[in-house]
N, C-alpha and C positions, 0 to 999 in steps of 0.2 A: 595385700601381697607385697606392696614396696616393704612396707615395714616389715613383713615377715622374714624378707631376704635378708635385713639389716640385723635383725635379729639373731638367724642363726648365726652369719658370721661373727656378731660378738660373741655367741657362748661357743662357738666354734674356737675362736681365738683364747676365751679364757679356758678351756677344757683343754687344750693344748698346754697352755700352762701347768694347770693344776695336772696333766700326766706328768707332765716334766719334771715336776719341783718332786712330785709322790713318789717316784721311783727308788726303789731300796737302794743305799747307796751299796758298791761295788767296788772289790779290790780292784785298784788301777792296773793297768799293764806295766808302767814304770817301775824298773828294780830300784833299791837305793844305789844313790850313786850315779844313775843314768844320768843323763845329759836332757833337760828338756828344752823342747824347742816352742815358740811361740806360736800360735794359732792364728791365722789372717782372714779377714776378708776381704775379696778384689773387688773393686769396681767392674760390675757385669754380671755378678753372682751372690747370693745370699751365703753362700756354703761358706764354712769356714773349716780351713784346712792347713797344714804347717807346708806344703809342697803343691804348686800349681805353674800348670799351663795355661796360661790366657790364651782363647779360642778366640779373641778379637784386639785387634791394636788399641790398648788404652795410653794415651798420651799421659804423662803425671811430671808435675812440677813441685818440686819438694821448697822447704821454704826457702834454702840458696838459691834457686830459681828465681823465685817468686821476688828477691830481694834485689836481686840481679837486672832485672827488669826496670827498674826506679820509679813504679807507679805510686801514686798514691793512696789507689782505691784498690779492691779486688776487679772491681767491673771494668775498671783501667784496662789491668793485667788479659782479662779474658777477650776484652772487643780485638786485643792485638792479635792472638792467636790466629793462627794460619786456618785452623780449623772453622773462624768463626767468618766464613767462604766473602761473604756480600757482606760484611758489615754489620752491624746492629743500632738498635735506639739506644741513645743515650741523651741525658737531663738535657732538655730542650725548651727556651721560654718561647712561648708562643703556642705552645701542646697541654693538653688536658693531663698529661704525665710528666708534666716539667721535670719533674724530682727522681724519674723514674731510667734506668735502665736496663740492658736484657744482652744474654747473648745470644747468636741466632747457627746453628750448626749448620753446615753443608750450603749456607742460603737457602733454609729448607723451612726458616720462620721460627720465630723463640716460642712461639705455642705448640712447634712441634720440638723443642727442647726443652727437656725436664732437666732442670736444678736442683741439687737436694743438698742436704747437709748429713754429714753423717749418714751415709745411706738415706735419708728419710723427707720425705718432701715438705714442703711447709707451703702455709695460707699464700698465696698469689696476690699482687695489687690489685685492690680494686679499681685504678685508674687502666688497667691491663685485663679487664674484665676478669678478674679471679684466675687467668689461664696461665701467666705466666709471673716468674720472680723477680722484686727489684732488687738488683744486686747492690746498691747503694746501702740496702738495709743491713747489709754483712759488715762485720768488722774487719778488716784488713790483719790484724795484731791476732785474730783469733783463728785464724786458718795455717793448718802445720802443712799442708798438702792440696793441691789441685788434681784429680782423676778426670781426664776427660775421654768418654768412651764415643767415641762417632759412629757409632751404629746400633740399629735398631735393639731397643731392650725392652718392647711392652710385655715380653711372656715374665718379665723379672719383677717389671716395675710399673706396669702399665700404661694407663694412655699417658701421650703427650711424649714419651721417650722413640718417638719415629725417627726423629734424626740423629739420637744418642743422649747423651748423659753428662753433666757436670756436676761432679760428686764433691763435694769441698769436704775434707777431713780438718775435724777442730783440731785443737792444741788440748791434750789433755796428759796428767800422769807427768804435771810439769811443776819443779821445786826452784823455789828460790823469785827471784824479782827481775825483771826485764823492765826497763822503759827505752822510749824512741821518741825524738822530737825531730821537727822539721820544717824549714823554710824555705819559700821558692819564691823567684820571682818570674815574669813573664816578659820577652823580649820585645813585643808588640806591643805591650801599653802598661799601665801601670797597676796591673792586676797580679795577685797574690794567692798563693795556697799555703799553708800551716798546718802542722799537725801535732800530736802528740796520744801516745798510747803508751800501754803497761801491759804485762803480763806476767801474775803472780800464782804459786800453788805451793799449797801444805800438804805432804807426805806423811801418814800414820800407819801404823803396821798394816793396817786392812783396808786403808783406801786412800784418797788422792782428794784436792779441790784444787782445781784450778779455774780462774777467773782473769778474763782479757778485756779489756775496753781502750776505745781510742775516742779522741775528739778531733776532727778537722774541717775547716774551710775553704774552700777555692770560690774566687770571687767572679761574675758576669764576666761575658766576651759581650759586649755591644758591638752592635753591626758597623756601625759610623766607626768602630776603632779598626775596621780592616779596609783596606783600599775596594778588595773583592767582594765586601759584602755590603760595604755604606750605598749609598743611592750614587748612581751616574746617569749622566745625558752622553747620546754616541751620534751623532748627525749618520745614517748609515750612508747619504752623499746623496741624497733626493732634493735636499734643502730644505726639508721641512720635517719638523719633530715631532713624530706620532709618540703616544704613550704605548709602552709593552714593545715596541718594535723600535724604538731608539733609545729607552730608559730601562735601568734596573732598580727595585726597591722604591718605583716610584707608582701610587695608586689612583685610579679615575675617581677612588672615593677622597675627594677632596672639596672642592666648591662645586661640584657638576649637575645638572639640570637636565631631565628629558621630558618632552610633552608625548603623549598617545593617545591616540584613538580608535578603539578597535572596531568601531562602525563604521569610520573612512579607510582606516589603515595608515594613517598620515602618522609620521615620526621623523622626531629631530632630538638632536643632544648637542649641548652647547655648555662653554665654560659659562661661572655665576658669574654676576653686573661687578660681583665685588672681587674676583680673582685676583685681579692686579692689584686691589689695597694690598696684599700682604706678601712680600717679597718672600715668601714661604713657599708659597704655592707657585705653581708653571700651567700656563696655558700651552697644550698641547693639541696635536692633530688626533681625529678618533679614527685612524684608516684599522685599527685592531678591530673596531665593532663593524666594518665593514658601510661606515659613514666617512667618505672623504672630505665631504664639506662641512662636517661637525666638527666640534672641539671638545675638548675635554680640561676639568681645571686639576690636575693632580697635586699631590703631596706627596713629598719622602718619607716616606714612614720607614724606611732601612736608617735612617739619619736618629730615630729615637728606639727605635726597637733590640731588645738583647736577641742573644744568637744562643750561648748557654747560660742555662739558668746557675744563677749562684746558690750552692749549696751547703748548709752547717749541719754537720753529721755527729752525734752521740749514740754509740751503739757500743755494745756489751754482749758477753758470752760466755757462759758459766757451766765447767763440765765437773763430775761429781761420781765417785763410786767409790762403794761401802763391802767388804766382805762380810756377810753375814755368817755363812758356812762355808765348808767345803762347796758346797755344790749351789750355793746361792748367793749372787751378786745385786748391789743394789745399783743402779747408775741413773743418773738424772744429767740433762741439757737443760740450760735455759738463755733463751735471746732475749733481750730487749732493744729495742733500738728507737732512735729517734729523729728523723731529720728536717731540715728546715729550708726550703728553699723559695728564692724570690725570681720572679719574671717579669720582664715590662712590655709592652706592646705599643703600639703607638697609639695618640687618643683614639676614642674610639670610631670606626667606620659604621656607620650604621644611616638607612636610608630614612630619607623625611619625603614618608608617601602621601600622596595629596595632599602636597602644601598649598597654601594661597597663590592664585596665580596672579595675585595682585602684592604678594609682596617684592621688594625691591631687589632682588639676588635673579626673579626673573627674567631673563634676556629675549621672550617671544614676544611679540605683537599679538598678543590675544584677541585683541577687539579685529585685528585685521585677519586672522587665521580664519576668524568666525566670521566674517564679511564674507571672505572668498570661499566658504564652505569647506576648507582644511579640516576645521574640526568643528564638531558642532556641540552645542549647548546641552550640558548635564551629563555627556559621554565622554569629554577627554578626561585626562589627569596628568598631572605635574608633578611629576617626583623627582626630589634632590637625592643626589648621592654625597653624603658631606663626610668631612672630617672633624668632628664637635671638637675641635682644639683649644677651647676655652674652657674644658672640663677637666682637660689635665692627659698625662698617659697611663693609658690601663698598666697597674701593677697588680701580680697575684702573687700573693703569699697564702704558699701552703705547708702545711706542717703534717707527716706522717710518721704513724708510732708501731710498731708491731713488736708484739713479745710472740713467743714459742715456746711452751713448757712441753719436757718429756718427762717421766718418769717410769723406771721398769726393772723387773729381774731378766737376770740371765746365769746362764752358770753349763759348764761341765761334766757331765755323769760320767759314771763307767761305761764302757762297751762301745767307745766312741759316740754315743750321744749328748746332745746339746739341746739348750733351748733358748729362746728371745720372745720375752714380751713386753711392751709397754703401753701406755695412755697416753695422747697427746694433745695438745688443745692451743691453738693458735690462733690469735686474730689482728687484724691490720687495718689502722684508719687511716683515713685520707683527711683531710679537713680543709679547703681551698676559701681563701677571702678575697675579693675582688673590689679593686676602687677605681673610682673615675670613669664610670659607663654612662651611658646615657639614659635617662629614664625617659618614657613615650610619654605616660601622664605628668611627669615634669614641662615637657615639653607644650603636649596642651594647655597647660596653664599657664606658662607664659606668653601663647600668642591669646589665647584669651584675656589676659592681662594687659596685653599691648607692650609686654617686654622685651625689649630687642635677645634675640636668644644667642647671642654672641658677646652681650654684655656679661658683666662681671655678677650681676645681678641672676641675670637669665643661668650663667653658670650651677649656680649655686642651687638654684632651683630645677637643674635638671641632673646633677649628680645623681649615680645610684651606685650602689653597692650588691655585689653579688656573695653567691656561698654554694659551697658542695658538702655535703656530707655522706663520705663513701667508706663500706667496710668492705670486710672479707671475714669470715668465719669459719674455723673447721677444727673439730673432733674427731678423734680416731684412736681405735684401738686393733692392738696387730699383737699375733703370736706364731711363732714358727720353732717347730722338732727336728732337730736333725739326728740321723742313726745311722749307724753300718747296716748294710742293709745285705751283707753276704758275699761272697767272692763268686761272683754270677760265670764270667769267662774263665777264670784260673791265672788273671792276671793281678789282679790286685782286689782288696776291698771295694764294693762299689759304695757310696755316698748318698745319701736321700734328705732331701729337705721340704717337708711338706708343713703349709700354714694357711691363715686366714687373718684376714683385715676387714674393719669396716670403718668408712668416713663418713661425715656430711659437711656439707660446704653451704655458707648460705652469702649473699652477695646483694650488695644495695648501693644504688647510687642516688643520690637525693639535691636535687637542684633548690633554689629558692623560688619560690613562687612568682615571684615577678617574672624571674628569665624563662621559667616552665610556660607561664603564658605568654609570652613573647612581647611583653612590656620593658624590656632592655637592650638596648641599642648595643651591640657590639659584644653579644651574651645570648647565647640558646643552647638550648637542651632539655629534655623530657627527663625525668626521674622513673629509674625502673628497679626491679629488685628479682631474684629467684634465689632458688636453693636446690640442691640435689642430694641423692644419698646414694652411696656407693657401697657393694659388696662384695669380696673378691676372696679366691681362693686360688692358691697355687704349689705348686708342686716342680721340682729340681731334682735332678740326678747324675752324678759323674760316674762313670760308667770306664772304667781301666778296660780295654779289649785286648792288647799284648801289653807288654814292657814297653812298649814306645809310642802306642798309640793310645789314647784317651776322647771319649765321647761324651757330651755333655748337652742335657735335653731337658727342657720346663717349659712350664705351660700355665697359663692362668686363663680364671674364667671370672671375669666383671659382669657385674650388674648394676646397671644405674637406672633410677629411678624416672627419667627425664626421659631419656631416648632408646631403651632395651640392654640387650648385651652382648657381651664377645667374649671370645675364643683366642688367644695368642698364643704358640706354638713357638719355640727354636729349638735348632740343631746344630750344635758344634762341634769339632772334632781338633784335636792338635795331634800332630804325628812328630817325637824326637827323632830326626832321621841321625844325628851325631848328637853328641856334648854339646857342639858348638852353633848347630843349625837346627830350627823347629820351623815348620809349615803349620799352618792353621787354615779354617776354613768354615763359615759361620750362617745360616740362614734362617730367617724366621719372619712372621708375620705381625703386624702390630696392630695401632688404630689411634684414633683421637677424637677424644670427645668434644662435642660443640662446646667452647667457651660460654660460659653466661654471658659475658657481653653480647655474643655473638645471638643468644638466642634473648636476652631480654635488654640489652643494653638501651640507653636513653639514644634517641631520635638525636643529630643534629646538623648543622648548618654551619659550611666552609664555603669561600672563595677561592677555588681551586685554580690553578696556573694548570692552562692547558691549549694544546691546540687543535682546531676542529681542521681534520684533512677535507670536508665537504666543501667550507668555504674558506679555509688557509687562513682564518683569524688565530691569532695566538695572543691571549690575554686572559684574566680571571671570568670564572664562570660561576655562577651561584648555583652550590650542590648540596644535595639535601641525603645524610643517610640514615637506616633505617633498618632494624635486624630482623629476624624471621623465627619464629618459634617451631617451628617443623624441620627444622635441618637434621641429616642424618651424622652420625661418624664417619670420618675419614678413615680409610683402612688403609694398609701399606704394606710391601714386602720387601725385602730388606737381604744381600746377598754381598759376602765381604769372604776373602781370601787372601794369604798373603806369609810372609815367612820371616824369621830374626834372625838374623847371622853375629854371633862374637866372632868376628874373622881374624881378630888381634887382641894381643894381651889390654883389657882397658876399653874397646872400642867395639861398637855394636851397631848394625845396620838394621831397620825395619823398613820393611817395603809392603804395602798393601793395598788392595784394591778393592771397592766400594761398590755398589749400587744401591738407592733405594728409589722404590717407586710409590706414588701415592695415588689413589683415587677419589673419585668423590671427593675432589678436595674444598673446604671451606674457604669461600674467599667473600670478598666486598671489592668489586672493580671500583677502579680509581674512574677520576673524570674522565682521563686520557683514554684510556682502554676503551671506555664507553661509547666515546668518539670513535676509534680505532673498529669498532665493533660494527657501527651504522656504517662507517665508511669501508669497512670488509663485508656489505649485503646482510648481516645480522638482520633480526627483526626483530626490534626491541618494543616488548611488550608491557603497557604501564600495569598487569596482572600480575605481573614477575617484579613488579617492584625497580626494575631497571629498566631505566627510559630515557629518552630526551624530550622537552616542555617547549615548543615556540621557536621562533626562529630569531635571527639577528641578535640584538641586544636583550631580546625578552626571554633568549634563553637559559633553561634550568633543565638541571640535570638531577636523576636521581637514583641511588643506589642503594641495595639491598643487599643484605648477609643470602647467599646461597650457597647448595653444593652443585660445582661445575667443574668439569677437565681433569685433568691429572697433571702430576710433576713425577719425572722420570730423570733422576741425574746419578752420577756416575763419575768416577776418579780414581787417581793414584794418591796417597801418600805416601813421601820418603824420608825417613827419618834418622839420622846421622848421631851419635855421640861417643864422645873419647875423650881421653886422658893421657898426656904425655909428662913425663915426671924428668927434668934436666938438672944440671948445674944453677941453671940461672931461673929455677922455679918453677913451678906447676903451669902446665898449657894445656885447658881445656875448651873443647869445640862440641855446640849443639847447634841440629838445625832440623827443621820441618818444613816441606814442601808439601802442599797439596795443590793438586793437578785435577782440575776439573775437566773431563774428558768430553763433557757432555749436560745440556740444560735440556730437557726438552719440556715443556709446557705450552697449554693454548697460549696464543702468540696474544691473545684478548679476549673478551668474555665470549663464550663459543665459537670462538674462531678456531681456524686450525691447529694442530700441534705442532711444532718444531721446534729445534734446537736455538735457543737463544746466547747460547756460550760466545761469551766474546762482545755479546751485542751491549749499548750501552749501559752501564751500570751492573756489567754484569763480567766482570773479571774471570779470568779461567786461572789463573795463580794467586795465588798469595805463598808468601814464604818468611821464615824468620831463622834470622842466623843468631847463636849467641857465644859470643867468644871470652873466656876467663885468663887472667894470669895471676898467679899468687906467689911471692917468695915471704915468706917470715911475715912479717905486720905490714906489706903491701899487698893489694890486690887491686886488680883492675877489672871492668867488664864493660863489654861493649856489646852490642845489640844493634842488629841491621835489620828493621822488618821492609816487607819488600812488597806491593800489589801491581798486576800486571796492567799493561796499555787494554783498553777497549774502545769498542766505536763509539765515534762523537754524539751520534744520534741515530735514532730510530724511527720508523714511520711506515704505515701500508703501503705497501707496493701494489701495482694492477691486479697480482692474483689475488689481492687479500691476504696476502701473509705480511707478517714483517721483514723488511731489509735494512740493511746498513748503507750509508754512506762510501765507506771504503776507507776513513780517515780518522786514524785513531788516537783518543785523546793520552797525554803522558802517561807512562808508568809512575810511579810513586816511591820513593825508597827515603827511608830516614833512619836518622842515626841516634842511640840512646848511651852517654858513656857516663861512665863512675868510676870513680878515686875512692878507695878505703883504706884507712889506716885504721890500724888495731891494737889495742895494747892492753895486757890483764889489767892494771891499775887503775887506768883513766879513760876505759871504755873504747869505743871506737867510732871515728869520725869519716863521713861518708861525704864527699861533694861532685855534683852530677850535672848534666844535661840531657834532658830529653828532647829529639829534635834536635840534635846539636847545630847541623846547619842550617835551623830555621826555613824548612820546605814547606812553601805555600800550598795549601789544597789543591790538588785539579780541576781544574774547570770544566763550564760544559763548551759546546760547540760554541756558545755567544761569548766566552769570555767572563759568564758567572758562576759564582758558587751557590747553586744551586738548589733549593731544600733538599732533593734526591740525593748529594753528593755530601749530606751530612751524616749520613750512616758510615760510608766509609771513610772519607776524609777528617781528619780532626784539624779543625782552626787555632787551635790556642797556640801555635809555632813553638818559638823555643821556649824552655822553661828551664832556668837552672837553679839548683837546690842545694843545700845542703842539711845534714842530716846527723845527730849523736846518738848513741844507744848505748848504755850502759846494764850491766847485767850482775846481781849480786847473788 
């Protein structure tokens, strides 16, 4: 049945194309000498027309706007938009997706924010579960315009458009040659960025080919190169240094040894005997483990690790079109990208389970403990938590390659008819190679051979390499037919579009056999794979109601091979009150299919930072993540209304209210959320895959993907743009404010629903203002980015809900400034600085640049750059 649905959709798409192409040519309405007006497609609708009023707020950035921001990559531009409300993931060392970058509209999640190229979705990154596009694979040189529709659009585009759509409109019909080169240097370290790109095109009598390519490189940022990410120690005043309570960037995975006997309940944890032999390590108290008399041998991992991963990008994009006849145009788009990234972690942190009790490092009096009955022979175990520094720092090298090819036909026919059909094939491969991990079979060999595991000989025998081979592949066919359907209400021609598409997605995440078997310390994960087929049919109509009112209705049916079907409708309207004032409203239903990694992804281990409200302990906790093949789709409802007012010549004000509600939210609770759930009285059932095992230092946390809870988010966007011409030059100003009114969600897993807007990491406002001045050859651009303050800490209150301390973290304002000198003969030179005043990121309540802050605040600091552009 699933295959039949796919077959029907494929045949439907082909039939639509054939019907459109076979329609007999008829006389065009335009008379000789009449002015031809180009028809266009706007983001949020597939209908092509000459005149339109958008029924939803679309924020557009053209090529000039993009260049004014002074960013190196398109991912930087999208992360800085105020519509990326709560920040988004960016290239990060220490992550399984270290080369990836995403956009997260409205703070609803990158998997609910659909990114398209020329209105078409691409294969998602396999390291993001094939659900989100890696923006770093897209060449900035090739982007002509960015349209952001931050409103539900599932009725037009299908799954994942719950929060909205980012449509990257690529350059086409370009003629000539333009190249740009850039170099920048960071103020806070010796890191650089450099870039070279060009776009060229050839136009003939019947077609055009445009080709764009770019190479750029950005150095990594090491934690040790920033005061706020380097390892530090601060006595809280009690005269005792306790790891995690008085330190940051230090781990008890250094030379720490514990002894435990489950038959007697005896437990102790102490620093290894050799802890003081190396000044790199430090003996601290173990109060964070609930062991006031215990000690830890901590290691400063933050002095070795990288924060941002290094990127080396080579990306290309080709667009072409050829007019075969008056009714048939052939078009092609091809993307090919390759990104190499480098990330560094500290040396492998790996447990040495059941280590020999007579090993020289063991600090316990084993004979004495046996004699007094504290432990019993055959029942106790000694475990070491070691940082295997002699093996070396773990270096991870990832190569991502992606291609996407689209071939199709489109054309305009008589009597308002037009068509488009295409076939698309894309593949994304990610290959990861890791060096300097711990081989447990090597450790066994070393111990059996009487070799000191911390000697050079021991290190050589224990070094392991890791690998991952991941991919996502997508095949798709699409077709639609647009036609005039008559003057239904006497106010103008109704335009109807109907079509179908079908696509299949394959996903695989393959770990090396040793890591999958648990034989490698500092690496873990299980291989996984999945696939799905999707068949969809859709229709859309634009209906003039009066001379001033127009209605747009859309509906889409999707059938998924792995979880079922969905129908998503939407209805919108525009009202042209006057020539300068337009009102709009939009409502719709949406959905998000479970991502393939949420259904079939690999299990993984991580040591997560969290605070247990029950015990008050704050440290790293062993956490095990798993997936769930029984997930259902999320469903959503979106509503928006607003208006656009051209209140003066060259000035425009747009105000919009929006609300998005998501039900059956797919989530994987964090370690902190699971602790909050337990403290809030939630009964954690092991059968659900979400629970806590053990107590004290033996605590382990388990988390599984599940459908639970809601998201209900609302806000107001205000956009202002204008230009003033004076004898002193042209002055321009543009600004976007996104004010969050509420962000209601489950406080934690199965917890009460509450508004967490302004809570920790939930700022209620982001804004961006862009000011420009130009006169003759000279131009200046100034961008101001603002993130509002939010509370410094969130905790579970006595009522079981989350509460705030009432003390806010700082707001964050950064400036980007650039000057450009343009000449006709010698090109243009641009010099500028991003983060002109070198603002540090906002720290958490403990003065730390915590991992949770990485999405919101950038640690790059000031970047001064020079850029040269020449056109022929």
